C-alpha positions as CSV (number, residue, x, y, z in Angstrom):
1,M,1.3,21.0,-0.6
2,L,-0.5,22.8,-3.4
3,L,-2.2,26.2,-3.1
4,F,-4.2,27.6,-6.0
5,L,-4.8,31.3,-6.8
6,V,-7.5,32.1,-9.3
7,G,-8.0,35.1,-11.6
8,S,-8.1,36.2,-15.2
9,C,-5.6,35.7,-18.0
10,V,-5.2,34.6,-21.6
11,S,-2.7,31.9,-22.3
12,Q,-2.0,29.3,-24.9
13,D,-2.6,25.6,-24.7
14,K,0.5,23.5,-24.0
15,G,1.7,19.9,-24.1
16,G,3.9,18.2,-21.6
17,V,3.5,15.6,-18.9
18,D,1.4,15.2,-15.8
19,Q,2.9,17.3,-13.0
20,T,2.0,14.7,-10.3
21,V,4.5,12.4,-12.1
22,A,7.1,15.1,-13.1
23,I,7.5,17.0,-9.8
24,P,8.6,13.9,-7.9
25,V,11.3,13.3,-10.6
26,V,12.6,16.8,-9.9
27,Q,12.3,16.2,-6.2
28,K,14.5,13.1,-6.4
29,I,17.2,14.9,-8.4
30,V,17.3,17.9,-6.1
31,S,17.1,15.8,-2.9
32,G,19.9,13.4,-4.1
33,A,22.3,16.4,-4.4
34,Q,21.0,17.8,-1.0
35,L,20.2,21.1,-2.7
36,S,17.3,23.6,-2.6
37,G,15.8,25.9,-5.2
38,S,12.8,26.9,-7.2
39,L,10.7,26.0,-10.2
40,E,8.6,28.5,-12.3
41,Y,6.6,27.1,-15.2
42,W,3.4,27.3,-17.3
43,G,0.8,24.7,-16.6
44,V,-3.0,24.4,-17.2
45,C,-5.9,25.9,-15.3
46,D,-8.4,23.1,-15.3
47,V,-6.5,21.1,-12.7
48,G,-9.3,18.6,-12.1
49,K,-8.9,17.1,-15.6
50,P,-6.2,14.7,-16.6
51,R,-4.3,17.1,-18.9
52,P,-0.5,17.6,-19.1
53,G,0.5,20.6,-16.9
54,F,4.3,20.3,-16.8
55,P,7.0,21.0,-19.3
56,E,8.1,18.2,-21.6
57,L,10.8,16.1,-19.9
58,R,13.6,14.1,-21.5
59,P,14.4,10.7,-19.9
60,V,17.6,10.9,-18.0
61,S,17.7,7.4,-16.4
62,G,21.3,6.4,-15.5
63,H,22.7,9.8,-16.4
64,E,25.9,10.7,-14.6
65,G,26.7,14.2,-13.6
66,S,25.8,17.0,-11.3
67,A,22.2,17.8,-10.4
68,L,22.5,20.9,-12.6
69,D,23.7,18.8,-15.6
70,V,20.9,16.3,-15.1
71,L,18.2,18.9,-14.8
72,Q,19.5,20.9,-17.8
73,E,19.4,17.7,-19.9
74,M,16.0,16.7,-18.6
75,F,14.4,20.1,-19.6
76,A,16.4,20.3,-22.9
77,D,13.2,19.9,-25.0
78,D,11.6,23.0,-23.5
79,P,13.2,25.9,-25.3
80,K,12.0,28.4,-22.7
81,M,13.2,26.6,-19.7
82,R,16.4,27.9,-18.1
83,V,18.2,25.9,-15.4
84,I,21.0,27.6,-13.5
85,Q,22.8,27.2,-10.2
86,E,23.5,30.2,-8.1
87,R,26.6,30.8,-6.0
88,D,25.0,29.7,-2.8
89,G,24.0,26.4,-4.5
90,K,20.3,27.0,-5.2
91,I,19.0,25.5,-8.4
92,R,16.7,27.8,-10.4
93,M,14.4,26.3,-13.0
94,A,12.3,28.8,-14.8
95,E,10.5,29.2,-18.1
96,T,11.5,32.7,-19.4
97,D,8.0,33.8,-20.2
98,V,6.4,33.2,-16.8
99,P,5.2,36.5,-15.4
100,K,7.1,37.7,-12.3
101,D,4.5,40.1,-10.9
102,F,3.3,37.8,-8.1
103,L,6.8,36.9,-7.0
104,E,7.8,40.6,-6.9
105,V,5.0,41.6,-4.5
106,K,6.6,43.3,-1.5
107,I,5.6,42.1,1.9
108,H,6.2,44.7,4.7
109,H,6.1,42.3,7.7
110,L,5.9,38.5,7.9
111,S,6.1,36.0,10.8
112,F,5.7,32.2,10.7
113,P,3.3,30.9,13.3
114,S,3.5,27.4,14.6
115,L,0.9,24.9,15.8
116,Y,1.5,23.8,19.4
117,H,-0.1,20.6,20.6
118,S,0.8,18.5,23.7
119,G,4.0,20.4,24.2
120,A,5.3,19.7,20.7
121,I,5.8,22.1,17.8
122,Y,4.3,21.2,14.5
123,H,5.3,23.0,11.4
124,S,6.3,22.5,7.7
125,G,7.5,24.3,4.7
126,A,3.9,24.1,3.4
127,M,2.6,25.9,6.4
128,A,5.2,28.6,5.9
129,V,4.1,29.1,2.3
130,Y,0.5,29.4,3.7
131,A,1.7,32.2,6.0
132,I,3.3,34.0,3.0
133,L,0.1,33.7,0.9
134,N,-2.0,35.0,3.9
135,T,-0.1,38.4,4.1
136,P,-2.2,41.5,3.4
137,E,0.0,42.5,0.5
138,V,-0.5,39.1,-1.3
139,I,-4.3,39.3,-0.7
140,D,-4.4,42.8,-2.0
141,F,-2.4,41.8,-5.1
142,M,-4.9,38.9,-5.7
143,D,-7.8,41.2,-5.3
144,H,-6.6,43.9,-7.7
145,N,-4.7,41.9,-10.3
146,I,-6.1,38.4,-10.2
147,G,-9.7,39.1,-9.1
148,R,-9.8,37.0,-6.0
149,K,-9.2,38.0,-2.4
150,V,-8.1,34.6,-0.9
151,A,-5.0,32.7,-1.8
152,W,-6.5,29.2,-1.7
153,E,-9.6,27.2,-2.7
154,G,-10.4,25.4,0.6
155,W,-7.9,22.6,0.3
156,G,-4.1,22.4,0.6
157,M,-4.6,23.9,4.1
158,P,-1.9,23.7,6.8
159,G,-3.9,21.2,8.9
160,Q,-3.6,18.7,6.1
161,V,0.1,18.9,5.8
162,V,1.6,19.6,9.2
163,I,4.6,17.6,10.3
164,H,6.5,17.3,13.5
165,G,9.5,19.5,13.1
166,P,11.1,22.9,13.5
167,S,9.5,26.3,12.8
168,V,10.8,28.9,10.5
169,P,12.5,31.3,12.8
170,G,12.4,35.1,13.2
171,E,10.4,37.6,11.2
172,L,10.9,39.3,7.8
173,N,10.4,42.9,6.8
174,D,10.2,44.4,3.3
175,V,10.8,41.3,1.3
176,T,9.4,40.0,-1.9
177,V,7.3,36.9,-2.1
178,A,10.2,35.2,-3.8
179,Q,12.6,36.2,-1.1
180,A,10.2,35.0,1.6
181,L,9.9,31.6,-0.2
182,D,13.7,31.3,-0.4
183,Y,13.9,32.1,3.4
184,V,11.7,29.0,4.1
185,L,14.3,26.9,2.3
186,Q,16.8,27.7,5.1
187,T,14.7,25.6,7.6
188,F,13.1,23.2,5.2
189,P,15.4,22.1,2.3
190,G,13.6,21.5,-0.9
191,F,12.1,23.7,-3.6
192,W,9.1,25.9,-4.0
193,F,7.2,26.1,-7.3
194,Y,5.2,28.7,-9.0
195,Q,2.9,27.7,-11.8
196,N,0.8,29.9,-14.1
197,C,-2.1,28.4,-16.1
198,H,-2.6,27.8,-19.8
199,N,-6.3,27.9,-20.2
200,P,-8.1,31.1,-21.5
201,D,-11.5,29.7,-20.7
202,V,-10.9,29.6,-16.9
203,G,-8.7,32.7,-16.6
204,R,-5.4,33.1,-14.9
205,K,-4.7,30.7,-12.1
206,I,-1.5,30.6,-10.1
207,S,-0.5,27.6,-8.0
208,V,2.2,28.0,-5.4
209,G,3.6,24.9,-3.6
210,F,6.4,23.6,-1.5
211,I,8.2,20.3,-2.0
212,N,10.4,19.0,0.8
213,N,13.6,17.1,0.0
214,L,13.4,13.4,0.4
215,K,15.1,12.0,3.5
216,P,18.4,10.2,2.6
217,V,18.3,6.5,3.2
218,S,20.6,5.7,6.2
219,D,22.7,2.7,6.4
220,A,20.7,1.6,9.5
221,S,17.6,1.4,7.4
222,L,19.1,-0.9,4.8
223,P,18.7,-4.6,5.0
224,K,21.7,-6.4,6.5
225,A,23.2,-9.5,4.9
226,E,22.8,-12.7,6.8
């Protein structure tokens, strides 16, 4: 799921790789280690054009080591990218110059609604992110700091990404956007990402998304020798 927030900013042009190719690479590494975390980086604003929007990646095919080691090597060509692992195991990937203002917005109350249909509960990490971006505090931040009242552009909506599964439980009070995003990881392992744009002609654009971990391949799904 990808949700875009639009506003005004001045930022430099940047090289790199296509994020639609790069993010699955990160997903595979994080999933393989059964970890969760976050990714903060600079991209480009004009998302509709085929321009690089992800930090330069170094090939790491066949590299042995922990997920932290592999990710650190993969991002080694980006001097501003820091990759660390916290005590609880979360992997944090962040370019040091990405503004934190959006992630530090304080949400006073947050609940995660579910979609009920035919007696089943449908939910996803993407829908939980949508709930976070719909809070009054986030909308107010967008209005006063980004110049836009809504936190999406009409696509990347929950109805397009719902899956059959659990709901994020409970309610949160007085948490930052970053803390709320981390809370989603407790139910849906994976990583959330926060991208700021690099295109002064369009203005500041923030994209917030959620990437679920890939499901491990079970022995039962592997072909059996005759």
